[in-house]
PAKOL-586555 format. One record per residue: x, y, z of N, C-alpha, C in turn; residue in three letters. Coordinates in Angstrom, 3 decimals. Atoms other than C-alpha are relative to their C-alpha. Example, Ala and Ser with C-alpha at 12.3 -4.5 7.8 and 13.67 -1.06 7.14 Angstrom:
<koldrens>
KOLDREN, 0.890, -1.190, 0.000, 12.300, -4.500, 7.800, 0.900, 1.200, 0.000, ALA
KOLDREN, -0.820, -1.190, -0.060, 13.670, -1.060, 7.140, -0.770, 1.090, 0.730, SER
</koldrens>
This chain:
<koldrens>
KOLDREN, -1.150, -1.185, -0.570, 16.275, -9.406, -35.891, -0.646, 0.077, 1.434, ASN
KOLDREN, 0.761, -0.554, -1.256, 15.828, -8.697, -32.328, 0.857, 0.825, 0.080, LEU
KOLDREN, -0.201, -1.129, -0.784, 16.079, -5.737, -30.572, 1.355, 0.101, 1.305, LEU
KOLDREN, -0.648, -0.001, -0.648, 19.097, -5.054, -28.482, 0.053, 1.016, 1.249, THR
KOLDREN, -0.089, -0.719, -0.438, 19.672, -2.892, -25.755, 0.642, 1.357, -0.369, ALA
KOLDREN, -0.761, -1.119, 0.472, 21.610, -0.400, -28.094, -1.007, 0.345, -0.444, ASP
KOLDREN, 1.671, -0.259, 0.699, 18.504, -0.570, -30.019, -0.620, 1.163, 0.777, GLY
KOLDREN, 1.258, -0.596, -0.608, 16.120, 0.738, -27.500, 0.591, 1.487, 0.493, LEU
KOLDREN, -0.537, -1.417, -1.018, 18.481, 3.674, -25.866, 0.026, 1.083, -1.521, TRP
KOLDREN, 0.377, -1.156, 1.408, 18.272, 4.783, -30.168, -1.408, 0.341, 0.362, VAL
KOLDREN, 1.142, 0.046, -0.108, 14.691, 4.384, -29.768, -0.337, 1.052, 1.527, MET
KOLDREN, 0.605, -0.291, -1.337, 14.443, 6.166, -26.305, -0.210, 1.622, -0.298, ALA
KOLDREN, 0.190, -1.515, -0.012, 15.089, 9.698, -27.466, -0.940, 0.245, -0.843, GLU
KOLDREN, 0.937, -0.145, 1.581, 12.642, 9.390, -30.101, -1.468, -0.012, 1.609, ALA
KOLDREN, 0.785, 0.585, -1.035, 10.127, 7.800, -26.798, -0.329, 0.624, 1.082, LEU
KOLDREN, 0.341, -1.189, -1.321, 10.761, 10.339, -23.911, -0.875, 0.853, -0.197, ARG
KOLDREN, 0.872, -1.009, 0.715, 8.898, 12.805, -26.131, -1.305, -0.088, -0.462, ALA
KOLDREN, 1.425, 0.575, 0.925, 6.285, 11.177, -27.603, -1.296, -0.431, 1.141, ASN
KOLDREN, 0.758, 0.551, -0.564, 3.398, 10.898, -25.610, -1.840, -0.434, -0.459, GLU
KOLDREN, 1.295, 0.585, 0.616, 0.904, 9.197, -27.975, 0.391, -1.283, 0.192, HIS
KOLDREN, -0.561, 1.562, -0.016, 2.601, 5.824, -27.795, -0.646, -0.335, 1.574, VAL
KOLDREN, 0.791, 0.402, -1.976, 0.860, 4.197, -24.318, 0.422, -1.380, 0.044, ASP
KOLDREN, -0.646, 1.470, -0.431, 2.047, 0.926, -25.062, 1.403, -0.413, -0.762, THR
KOLDREN, -0.844, 1.149, 1.071, 5.247, -1.249, -25.711, 0.256, -0.990, 0.112, LEU
KOLDREN, -0.074, 1.000, 0.282, 5.626, -4.620, -26.980, 1.610, -0.446, 0.139, ARG
KOLDREN, -1.514, 0.178, 0.382, 9.584, -5.490, -26.428, 0.300, -1.190, 0.247, MET
KOLDREN, -0.529, 1.708, -0.528, 9.498, -9.272, -25.660, 0.851, -0.550, -1.054, ASN
KOLDREN, -1.391, 1.041, 0.427, 11.772, -11.771, -26.191, 0.633, 0.842, -1.085, ASP
KOLDREN, -1.414, -0.885, 0.594, 14.844, -9.672, -27.488, 0.931, -0.221, 1.101, ASN
KOLDREN, -0.658, 0.130, -0.544, 17.639, -9.278, -25.801, 0.633, 1.348, 0.622, ARG
KOLDREN, -0.157, -1.322, -0.435, 17.585, -6.019, -23.777, 0.880, -0.186, 1.504, LEU
KOLDREN, -1.241, 0.364, -1.106, 19.834, -7.423, -20.331, -0.624, 1.474, 0.348, LEU
KOLDREN, -0.294, -1.606, -1.010, 20.488, -4.235, -17.780, -0.127, 0.564, -1.007, ASP
KOLDREN, 0.065, -1.165, 1.220, 21.116, -2.048, -20.404, -1.703, 1.012, -0.463, SER
KOLDREN, 1.542, -0.495, 0.539, 18.158, -2.396, -21.824, -1.035, 0.489, 0.868, GLY
KOLDREN, 0.038, -0.366, -0.973, 16.538, -2.262, -18.351, -0.276, 1.391, 0.196, GLY
KOLDREN, 0.102, -1.760, -0.919, 17.698, 1.294, -17.296, -0.378, 0.389, -1.562, ARG
KOLDREN, 0.597, -0.930, 0.852, 17.218, 2.427, -21.020, -1.870, 0.086, 0.476, ALA
KOLDREN, 1.329, -0.204, -0.370, 13.484, 1.875, -20.621, -0.660, 1.282, 1.323, LEU
KOLDREN, -0.009, -1.016, -1.391, 13.829, 3.471, -16.880, -0.279, 1.311, -0.516, ALA
KOLDREN, -0.592, -1.532, 0.501, 15.006, 6.575, -18.798, -1.376, 0.220, -0.754, SER
KOLDREN, 1.342, 0.229, 0.288, 12.200, 6.200, -20.947, -1.428, 0.489, 0.725, ILE
KOLDREN, 0.539, 0.043, -1.199, 9.797, 5.768, -18.043, -0.240, 1.228, 0.301, LEU
KOLDREN, 0.192, -1.431, -0.259, 10.629, 9.158, -16.761, -0.282, 0.925, -0.799, LYS
KOLDREN, 0.072, -1.487, 0.785, 10.334, 11.269, -19.229, -1.723, 0.072, -0.677, TYR
KOLDREN, 1.660, 0.161, -0.052, 7.010, 9.497, -20.589, -0.698, -0.425, 0.637, ASN
KOLDREN, 1.048, 1.410, -1.527, 4.188, 9.108, -18.477, -0.877, 0.203, -1.387, THR
KOLDREN, 1.245, 0.008, 1.247, 1.573, 8.940, -21.717, 0.387, -2.263, -0.103, GLY
KOLDREN, 0.183, 1.657, 0.547, 2.993, 4.843, -21.844, -0.266, -0.535, 1.477, LEU
KOLDREN, 0.788, 0.671, -0.835, 0.802, 2.809, -19.565, 0.048, -1.809, 0.061, LYS
KOLDREN, -0.423, 1.442, 0.182, 2.126, -0.728, -20.695, 0.688, -0.004, -0.530, GLU
KOLDREN, -1.149, 0.281, 0.432, 5.267, -2.242, -21.110, 0.151, -1.752, 0.407, VAL
KOLDREN, -0.280, 1.252, -0.412, 6.102, -5.906, -22.138, 1.216, -0.151, -0.129, ASN
KOLDREN, -0.862, 0.512, 0.020, 9.361, -7.008, -21.505, 0.590, -0.814, 0.308, VAL
KOLDREN, -0.287, 1.785, -0.180, 9.227, -10.840, -20.877, 1.499, -0.454, -0.573, ALA
KOLDREN, -1.053, 0.828, 0.774, 12.154, -12.791, -21.520, 1.410, 0.704, -0.692, SER
KOLDREN, -1.078, -1.135, 0.291, 14.927, -10.113, -22.202, 1.083, -0.142, 0.784, ASN
KOLDREN, -1.001, 0.094, -0.103, 17.479, -11.078, -20.040, 0.407, 0.992, 1.579, GLY
KOLDREN, -0.629, -1.045, -0.922, 17.140, -8.152, -17.547, -0.353, -0.636, 1.582, ILE
KOLDREN, -0.482, 0.232, -1.355, 18.053, -8.643, -14.225, -0.052, 0.961, 1.438, GLY
KOLDREN, 0.399, -0.704, -0.792, 18.295, -6.996, -10.898, 0.349, 1.665, -0.607, PRO
KOLDREN, -0.755, -1.427, 0.433, 20.620, -3.963, -12.320, -0.935, 1.188, -0.816, LYS
KOLDREN, 1.051, -1.233, 1.249, 17.552, -3.042, -15.052, -1.037, -0.032, 0.083, GLY
KOLDREN, 1.047, -0.202, -0.022, 14.868, -3.661, -13.450, -0.182, 0.387, 1.515, VAL
KOLDREN, 0.120, -0.963, -1.131, 15.176, -1.714, -10.141, -0.062, 1.122, -0.662, VAL
KOLDREN, 0.224, -1.384, 0.118, 15.887, 1.422, -12.012, -1.529, 0.127, -0.616, PRO
KOLDREN, 2.114, -0.367, 0.825, 11.940, 0.648, -13.872, -0.737, 0.364, 1.357, ILE
KOLDREN, 1.437, -0.280, -1.245, 10.435, 0.499, -10.630, 0.545, 0.596, 1.018, PHE
KOLDREN, -0.158, -1.339, -0.619, 12.367, 3.416, -8.854, -0.507, 0.842, -0.965, LYS
KOLDREN, 0.898, -0.565, 1.073, 10.910, 5.060, -12.011, -1.573, -0.110, 0.320, VAL
KOLDREN, 0.793, 0.614, 0.087, 7.646, 3.584, -11.446, -0.911, 0.092, 0.693, LEU
KOLDREN, 0.453, -0.725, -1.357, 7.506, 4.743, -7.623, -0.564, 1.429, -0.582, ALA
KOLDREN, -0.045, -1.582, 0.286, 7.600, 8.163, -8.737, -1.857, 0.712, -0.963, ARG
KOLDREN, 0.881, -0.187, 0.704, 4.605, 7.919, -10.978, -1.605, 0.377, 0.798, ARG
KOLDREN, 1.350, -0.080, -0.899, 1.141, 8.883, -9.909, -1.562, -1.047, -0.506, LYS
KOLDREN, 0.650, 0.811, 0.707, -0.996, 6.593, -12.078, 0.486, -1.229, -0.691, ILE
KOLDREN, -0.275, 1.184, -0.647, -1.194, 3.000, -11.915, 0.536, -0.832, -1.614, ALA
KOLDREN, -0.739, 0.801, 1.370, 1.143, 0.743, -14.956, -0.176, -1.340, -0.052, PHE
KOLDREN, -0.148, 1.193, 0.397, 1.359, -2.514, -16.354, 0.844, -0.550, -0.789, GLU
KOLDREN, -1.645, 0.529, -0.091, 4.840, -4.492, -16.278, -0.511, -1.445, -0.502, ILE
KOLDREN, -0.049, 1.612, 0.375, 5.110, -7.846, -18.404, 1.635, -0.096, 0.305, TRP
KOLDREN, -1.633, 0.244, 0.151, 8.438, -9.140, -16.753, 0.261, -1.324, 0.430, LEU
KOLDREN, -0.370, 1.281, -0.467, 8.172, -12.753, -16.854, 1.272, -1.002, -1.084, LEU
KOLDREN, -1.011, 0.663, 0.315, 11.307, -14.852, -17.308, 1.240, 0.925, -0.360, GLY
KOLDREN, -1.504, -0.953, -0.537, 13.918, -11.891, -16.574, 0.448, -0.686, 1.283, ASN
KOLDREN, -1.369, 0.752, -1.321, 16.692, -13.224, -14.122, 0.259, 1.259, 1.060, PRO
KOLDREN, -0.678, -1.107, -1.390, 15.597, -11.222, -11.016, -1.006, 0.150, 1.053, PHE
KOLDREN, 0.683, 0.438, -0.872, 13.288, -12.617, -8.874, 0.066, -0.235, 1.317, GLN
KOLDREN, -1.064, 0.525, -1.355, 15.707, -13.983, -6.215, 0.767, 1.069, 0.683, ASN
KOLDREN, -0.244, -1.465, -0.528, 16.864, -10.557, -5.977, -0.643, 0.423, 1.454, ASP
KOLDREN, 0.597, -1.162, -0.959, 16.181, -8.805, -2.464, -0.673, 0.961, -0.230, GLU
KOLDREN, 0.029, -1.170, 0.765, 16.161, -5.646, -3.716, -0.894, 0.516, -0.958, GLU
KOLDREN, 0.984, 0.122, 0.760, 14.114, -6.138, -6.272, -1.273, -0.502, 0.174, SER
KOLDREN, 1.427, 0.731, -0.128, 11.458, -8.060, -4.550, -0.536, 1.337, 1.159, LYS
KOLDREN, 0.483, -1.270, -0.988, 11.288, -5.058, -2.100, -0.470, 1.113, -0.733, GLU
KOLDREN, 0.648, -1.335, 0.587, 10.616, -2.458, -4.579, -1.127, -0.534, -0.784, TYR
KOLDREN, 1.533, 0.140, 0.315, 7.831, -4.517, -6.111, -0.756, -0.651, 0.902, LEU
KOLDREN, 0.853, -0.458, -1.277, 6.310, -4.958, -2.726, -0.238, 1.342, 0.094, GLU
KOLDREN, 0.062, -1.697, -0.215, 6.510, -1.168, -2.256, -1.446, 0.210, -1.309, LYS
KOLDREN, 0.901, -0.451, 1.124, 4.828, -0.827, -5.716, -1.825, -0.652, 0.009, LEU
KOLDREN, 1.342, 0.567, -0.081, 2.293, -2.955, -5.457, -1.182, 0.407, 1.475, GLU
KOLDREN, 0.794, -0.851, -1.608, 1.071, -1.360, -1.871, -0.046, 1.077, -0.530, LYS
KOLDREN, 0.631, -0.820, 0.050, 1.070, 1.574, -3.360, -0.890, -0.122, -1.070, LYS
KOLDREN, 1.249, -0.019, 0.858, -1.229, 0.689, -6.147, 1.176, 0.401, -1.367, ASN
KOLDREN, -0.606, -0.883, 0.947, 1.527, 2.230, -8.686, 0.236, -1.167, -0.888, ARG
KOLDREN, -0.273, 0.881, 1.233, 1.562, -1.189, -10.817, -1.537, -0.917, 0.354, ILE
KOLDREN, 1.554, 0.391, 0.469, -2.026, -2.797, -12.080, 0.478, -1.403, 0.075, VAL
KOLDREN, -0.117, 1.634, 0.885, -0.544, -6.409, -13.645, 1.596, 0.416, 0.041, THR
KOLDREN, -1.362, 0.281, 0.183, 3.120, -7.516, -12.929, 0.224, -1.514, -0.231, VAL
KOLDREN, 0.120, 2.113, 0.390, 3.503, -11.182, -14.956, 1.476, -0.006, -0.219, GLN
KOLDREN, -1.423, 0.518, -0.572, 6.949, -12.634, -13.430, 0.009, -1.146, -0.346, CYS
</koldrens>
């Protein structure tokens, strides 16, 4: 079974308030841009998360930029795995990623 964006939006309700979860591994699913926005929603409220793997999910610029915007507001470094998502050639995505790396908001980005 593959997790889709719809499933992640359902999980988002529980994960927003669960400070005990510090790692999410959701690689190799079908989250797409909507799933990226769901993850941004989770990260906005759940400050306990420190590592997320969403590699190979088809998350493009419309999904990854909201994630980067939320991470820019966080006070702690974050590890995110994004390998295999189609956003690397997008200029806005690159700009946000560079800003996050300069501010040390991201420990590791695997693209």
